[in-house]
N, C-alpha and C positions, 0 to 999 in steps of 0.2 A: 556166321550170324552174330550180331552184336548182342550185348546184354539188353535187358528190357530198359527202355528209356526212363530217365529220371525226371522227365518233364511230361506235362499233359499232352496227349495227342490232339485233343480238342477240348474246348470249353463250351458248355451249352447253358442257356438260360431261357426262361419263358416270362415275358413281361405282360402277357395278356393272351386272349384267345382270338385275335384277329387272324384271318385266313392268309397269313404271310409267314414266310421264313426268310430271315436275313442272314447271310453267311459270308465269311471272309476267309479266303484260302491263304492269304499272305499276311495274317494279322500279327505274327510274332517273329522275332529274331532270336528266340531262345534255342539253345543247344544243350544236350546232355553234357555233363562234365567230361565224360570219356572222349568227346570229340575235340577237346582242347581248342575250341573256337576255330577248328579247321586251319589253325596256324595263322589266323588273322587277328590284328589288334582290335580292341574294343571300338575305336573310333571308326574303323571300317565297317564293323558289324552294326553300327548305328545308322549306316547309310542305306540307300534304296536297294543296294545289291542283296541285302539280307532279308528284307521284308518290304511291305508296302507301307511306308511311313504314314501314320494317321488313319489308315483304312480301318483298322480294328476299332478305333475310337468312334469313327463315323458310323460303322456298322452297328455297334452296340447302341449308340445314341439314336440311330434310325429305328432300331427294334423297339427301344423304349418309347419313342414318339408314336410308333404305330401300334404298340401294345401287342407284340407278337413274339414268336420264337426266334432264337438267335444261336448261331453256332460259329465258332472261330477256331481255325487251326492253331495249334500250340507250339509249332516248331518252325525254324527258319527254312526258307526255300533253298538255302545253300546246301542243306543236308540232302534233300530231294524235293523237287518242286511238286506239290500236291495238285497243281493245276496243269500238269503236263501228262501226256500219254506216256506210259512206261517205255515205249520205244523211241521217244523223242530224243534228239541229239543233245538238247539242253536240259534234260531231266535232272542231271547232277552236274552243274556247270564247273568246268575246270578253270574257266575265265568268265568273270561277270562284269559287264560294262568296262572291259579292258583291264580289270584288276584280277591277277592270278589268285586262285584259291588253292593254297598248298595242300590242304587236306583232301582235295578232290583230284589231285594229280595221280596218275598211274594206278587207278582203281582196278581191281580185278573183277571178273564177272561175279565172283562170290560176294565181293564188297557191294556191288550194285544190287544184287539180289537181296542182301541183308537190309539195305536202305529201303527197298520196296516193301519187304516183309514187315519191318519194324515201324515204319512211318507212313509211307504212301498208302498201302493197302488198309491199315487200320483207320486212317483219316477218311478215306473214301468210303469205307464201311459205315462210319459214323454219319457222314453226310448222306449217304444213300438211305440209311435208316430214318434220318430226319425228314427227308423228302417223302418217303413212304408214309410216315406218320402224318405229315401235312396233307397228303392226298387222301388219307383215310378220315381225317378229322373234318375236312372241308370240301364242298362240292366244286368250287371254282377258285382254287388258291393261286397265289403268286409267289414265286421264289425270287429273291433279290440277292445278287452277288455284288460285293463292294470291293473295288481295287483302288489303288492310287498309282500315279506315275510321276516320275521326276520331271521338274520343269525344264531340265537341260541334261541330255545325255553327254557322257564324257567325250570331249573333243568337238561337240556340236557348236556351230557358230551362232545359231539362233535358239531362243527359248521356244518351247512349244506354246502355242497361243491359247489353247483351250483351257478354260477353267475346269471343265468336266466333259466327259464324252459318254455316249451310250454305245455299247458293243452288242451286235445282234446278228443272228442268222435265221433261226426258225420264227421267232416271235417279232416280226417286223412291226406289227401294229402297235404293240406296247412301247417298243423303243421309239418309234416315230412320234407317238403321243408325247412321251417324256421329252424328247428332243425339242419339239415345238413348244411345250410348256416351259421348259427351261430357257429357251431363247426369248420368250416373252417376259420371264420373271427373274432372270439372272443378269448381271452386268458384265459378263465375260462370254467369249465365244464358246459354243457347245459343239463337240465333235460328233459326227455320225460315222461310227466305226473308226474313230480316231481317239487316241493315238495308236490303237491296235485294231485289227480287223478280226472279229469273231467268226467270220466266214472261213478264216484260216485255222484258228484254234481257240477253244474256250473249253478245255477238257471237262471240268466239273459239270458245267451246264450240258455239254454234249453227251456226257455219260448218263446223267441222272434225270435231267429235266426236259431237254428237247424231245427225247423219244416218247415221253408221256404226253406231249402236246400241252404241257402246263404253261400258263402265262409266266413270263419271267423278264427281268431286267438285269443287265450288267452295267453297273456304274464304274467309271474311271474318274477319279478326282485328282486334280493337280496338287502335289504335295505341299507346295508353299502356301496353299490356302488352309491347310489342316495340320500345321506343325504344332499347334497347341490346343488345349482343351476347348478354348473359346471358339477357335476356328472350326474344330470338328463339330461342336454343337450347332454352330450357325449353319454349316453345310447340311448336317443331318436334318435340321429343321426345314430347310429349303426342300430337300429331297422328299421328306415326309409329306409336305404340302402337295408336291407334285404327284406322289403316289395316291394321296387322298383324292386329288382331282381326277386321276385316272379311274379310280374306283367309282366315283360319282358318274363318270361318263359312260361306263360299261353297262 
């Protein structure tokens, strides 16, 4: 088992009492000093393999716009991915988008158990508690998960065309409303379970939100739209207007 992390497992804030929680599983690329950056240089840790670039900024700005609760994971998904099932093959990636991760090579079962105990489980506990609080405070709340995706995977010939996508499985109605709204109000293509399919995996939602029958949205935003604060604020404002329109229609 590792020493207690010298970084925050999660950060939380409340910007108002709207019946919404915005959370971001991949908000940070931070690692405890004892991990020695998993043997990776800083320029690699700044890329999409270590975190969802811009997603944390969009999520916080969206929570501010909506006046609601906010929660963000405080550690890099290269340590252990908080949005993966503990049995998933890519829970602790030895290779991420064709880039070897030295500190994740040749891990023992005890090493993996320590990563789960020290990072994955505490984060999921914090997220679960936030969802319980949301459900207790409000009669018909909505949980919003924010991710981002690279515009081009390593070795891919074409850029991904979507400016954003909605991932869904249980709450198709909310996702379809937002897809339609964004297609009318944004100037880029909007993905429907693209670039990833939540019917295959969306662990945090599947664990805490879907079983409750709670309304929810999972946004994926293309990273080149949100690489700076101005872009993050612009996209957050757009998404907030969409969420507001959904609330008025329900």
